[in-house]
BAMARMI-229314 format. One record per residue (C-alpha): x, y, z. Coordinates in steps of 0.25 Angstrom, whole numbers, plus 5000, padded with zeros to 4 digits. Layout:
BEGIN
XYZ/...
REM end
This chain:
BEGIN
495748694855/496648734867/496148864873/497048984875/496948974890/497448834889/498548874880/498948984890/498948874902/499848784894/500848894891/500848914906/501148774909/502248764899/502848894904/502748834918/503448704914/504548784907/504848864920/504848734928/505948684919/506648814920/506548804935/507648694935/508548794928/508248924935/508748944949/507748894960/507148984970/507848954983/507248964997/508648995003/508749114993/507349164996/507749155011/509049245008/508249355001/507149355012/508149355023/508849475018/507649555014/506949535027/508249555036/508449655046/509449725037/508349775028/507549825039/506149785033/506449845019/505549965022/505350045008/506350145006/507250095018/508750045017/508149905018/507249925007/508449974998/509249855003/508149754999/508049824985/509549814983/509549664987/508449634978/509049704966/510349634968/509849494968/508949524955/510249574948/510949444952/509749374946/510049444933/508749534933/508849664925/508549804933/507349864927/507750004934/509150054937/509849954946/508449884947/507849984956/506550064954/506650174963/505550254970/505350334983/504350304995/503950385007/504850355018/504250425030/503450545034/504150645044/503750775050/504350895043/504951015049/503751105046/502651055055/502051165063/500751185071/500351315079/499051325087/498751475087/500151525089/500751415097/501651315089/501751165092/502851065090/502850965078/502950815083/502650865097/501350935097/500950895083/501350815071/500850805056/500250675051/500950605040/499750635031/499850785034/499950885023/501150975023/500551115024/500251225034/498851265040/498151375048/496851375054/495851355066/495651215072/494351135072/494251015081/493450905073/493350785083/493850655077/493850715063/492750625057/491650645046/490950515047/489650485040/489350335041/487950275043/488450225057/489450335060/489350485059/490350585064/490750715058/491750805066/491650905055/490150925055/490251045065/491651095061/492051175050/493551135047/493751205034/495051275034/495351235049/496251145056/495551015062/495850955075/495450805076/495550695086/496250565081/495550425080/494050415084/493150415096/493150255096/494550235098/494350115107/493550045096/494249955086/493049955077/492550095078/491950155065/492750275067/494050205064/494050225049/493850375051/494950395062/496250395054/497050525056/497250545041/495750525038/495350625048/496350725042/495750705028/494350725033/494750855040/495350895027/494050865019/493350955029/494251065026/495251065037/496651125034/497351035044/497150935054/497550905069/497350765074/497450745089/497450605097/496450595108/496950525121/496050405118/496750385104/498150415108/498450435123/499950465120/499650575110/500750535101/501150565086/501250445077/502350425067/502150475053/501750365044/502150365029/501050335020/500050435024/499750545014/499350685016/497950725018/498150865013/498150945026/499050955038/498750855049/499350855063/499350765074/499350845087/499450815101/498350825111/499050935118/499051025106/497650985102/497251035116/497851165114/497051185101/495751145109/496051225121/495151345117/493951235116/494351175130/494251035123/495550955124/495750835115/495450735127/494050795129/493750805115/494150655112/493250615124/492050695119/492150645105/492250495110/491150505120/490150585112/490450515099/490150645092/490950745084/491550865091/492150975083/492451125086/493251245082/494451265091/494751415086/496251385087/497051425075/498151325071/499251335060/500251225056/501051155045/501251005042/502550955037/502650805034/503750745026/503750615018/505150565015/505350465004/506450365002/506850284989/506550144987/506550054975/505949934968/506849824962/506549804947/507249694939/506949624926/507049484920/506949504905/506049414898/506449334885/505249344876/505449454865/504149514867/503749474882/505049514888/504449654888/503349604897/503549584912/503149494924/503449564937/503849494949/503849574962/503949584977/504149694987/505349704996/505049815005/504449795019/504049875032/505449905037/505349915052/503849925053/503250025063/501950105061/501450135047/502450025041/501349925038/501949835049/500949745056/501649775069/501849925068/502249945082/503449855080/504649915073/505649815068/506149755055/504949705047/505749605039/504649575028/505249435025/503949385019/503449535015/504149535006/505549485006/504949355002/504349404989/505649474986/506449354989/505549274979/505649374968/507249374969/507249224968/506149224957/507049334949/508249234950/507449124944/506649204934/507949264929/508649134928/507349094919/507349224911/507449154898/506149094900/505449224903/504649294892/504249414900/505249494908/505049484923/505149604932/505649584946/505249694956/505549704971/504649824976/504849914987/503749994994/502649884994/502349895009/502150045007/501050034996/501649954985/502550074982/503650004974/502649924965/501750044962/503050124959/503450014949/502150014942/501950164942/503350194937/503550064929/504750054919/504049934912/502749934905/501749874915/500849834903/501949734900/501849664914/501249524913/501149514928/501649544941/501949444952/502149494966/502749414978/502449474992/502549385005/502849254998/503749195010/502749135019/502149015011/501348935022/501048795024/499948795014/500948845003/499948954999/500349064990/499349184988/499349234973/498549364970/498249434957/497849304950/496649374944/497449484938/497549404925/496749284921/497949194918/498649214931/497949094939/498449004928/499849064929/499849034944/499448894943/500448864932/501548924941/501148854954/501348714960/500148704968/500648584975/501748684981/500948804983/499448834986/498948964979/497949064984/497549154972/496849284972/496449364960/496649504966/497749584960/497849694970/498549654984/499449724994/500749704986/501449754974/500749674963/499549774966/500349884959/500449794946/499049754947/498649894947/499349914934/498549794927/499649694929/499249554933/499849514946/500149404955/500449414970/501049304977/501149294993/501149185003/500249275012/500349355025/500749315039/500849365053/502249415050/501749505039/502249655041/502949625054/504449605058/504149455059/504149435044/505549375044/506349295034/506349165043/504849155041/504849145026/504549005020/505649005009/505348865003/503948925002/504449044994/505148954985/503848894981/503149024979/504349064971/504148954961/502748994959/503149134957/504249094947/503249024938/502249134939/503249234935/503749144924/502449114918/502049264918/503249294911/502949194900/501449174898/500449254890/500149394894/499249404906/497949494905/497749584917/496449564925/495949654936/495749574949/495449664961/495649724970/494549654977/493549734985/493849735000/495249684999/496649744999/497149875005/495949955001/494949885010/494249975020/493449955032/492250045026/492249955013/492150075003/493050054992/493150104977/493749984972/495150034968/496549994972/497150124976/498650164974/499150144988/500550184984/500050334983/500750344969/499750454965/499750594972/498450664975/497550544972/497350394973/497550314961/496650194959/497650084955/496549984952/495049994951/494249874954/493149844943/491749844949/492049924961/491650074964/492850144958/492850064945/491250074943/491450224945/492450234934/493750234941/494950174934/496350124938/497350234939/496250344943/496750434954/495750464964/495750604968/494450634975/493350554981/492050634983/492750754981/493850734992/495250714988/496050584988/497550604987/497950464992/497550324997/497250375011/496350485006/495650384997/495450285009/494850405017/493950445006/493450305005/493150295020/492150415018/491350345008/490150255009/489750125002/488750164991/489150304990/489450374977/490750454976/491550534967/492950504964/493850594956/495050534949/496150574940/496250484928/497250514918/497450654925/495950684922/494950704934/493850604933/492650594943/492050464946/490750424953/490950304961/489850224969/490350154981/
REM end
């Protein structure tokens, strides 16, 4: 008797043979056409396709128009799924600061941080050293042990006492935002941060960087000149305090008896952007209502600069993003043309999506899955193409997500000519691209890439460095993958990661709950667990996918940055309480780390 598994494999082979014959009828994927698409998307005209920019909009129009010509049907009006993203953070007109009765000038004497809460405050100032509360076996430092800061404004030195050391244990405690959150936990109503000469000889304000979320109290960066006026009654200028702390390596805190009032005003501006979502309808009476999703992101880093994700943040210039990810989009366009020409052979419908906002936290794909117009339970699989333009001399293609369904490995090998391509397979479903948003919704995923290179996230990622004949080979593999997924038996989802110690959640200290957090910040006043890894502390403590973490050990968690700070305070082996919202009900979990 032939086993069910063998029957399934025979069906895969027959489907593959059918599509091999269909290849002769359907349009071939051309290296010259891939070149045309990549050259336009990575041109200076599109200025790096920053999410929400004119170049981003031009790219979306270009992609939509090509898909229309390929006879795809818009899933949304005009083929666009619209949403808004944070454009930038700017200083508002309401920033004020008065020391006793003397007023100071915004952006000259002081400036709010991007994570400052918009509110007013009034209180006496306490100097609290470097703002540390550290209690490790090998490092102890508490600037709040001898200082009561409840209801007070806290003045803190930026950085740490070992600024010259690249491997100092203080580094993980020295972020401005973490110091402000620690001060808030101690009861402070506002925070002033000042740079010592060792840390910043020029005493300059940095640009506001988007992505930082409020700590819940006003936080100002002030100049040394202003700080010294606050410290004048104590006759201890910033330069002397920094020297004392760095030489003694001991906390130093005191009341200044100076009264300060102020108001923070930071404005987040938003801009519209859009995904392109088009459909190739299936032909089976029943399966046409199910889907295979083929996707790639079209946004990139714009002109780069600080906070952009550029690997050369001091260089401002067009980050062309030819491989990342004009290559994936070009491949999707050619695949859409070929799949559309073969639509009579497709049982399931194929949804073709070009995502915006991937570089800023998978914003477009997360928006799609959280506001889906289709029933995600009817998605058989999602295939994601990201950085597929640099096939090397070994012809190696990396495919992740193989473990998200037991059948996927057979599908891959039935789709691939291993004489043409060498495959490197990974089971893990989570990764730093848009397929992760679908994996978090229990959808089998495959992520194809030809790998990273030195031009990644730099202006040097240009169209002329793409291996277009290599892209044709990867396109043939992708065509057969999507075709098989559209015609085979329904896949069964299987959890596959995220693996411990990998991905964006990796931390120097090694403490992790074992969740994939919502990096896109789709939930306010909490952090959603988009995935919970079985066998890890969170799962063992009863956490479930979709739980919204609101408190850890009684301290609030409002966003991903709060969450990372709270983890940084924990120790291996510790037992903690985690309060979550589950179906709008509060649940308290006890988790052993």
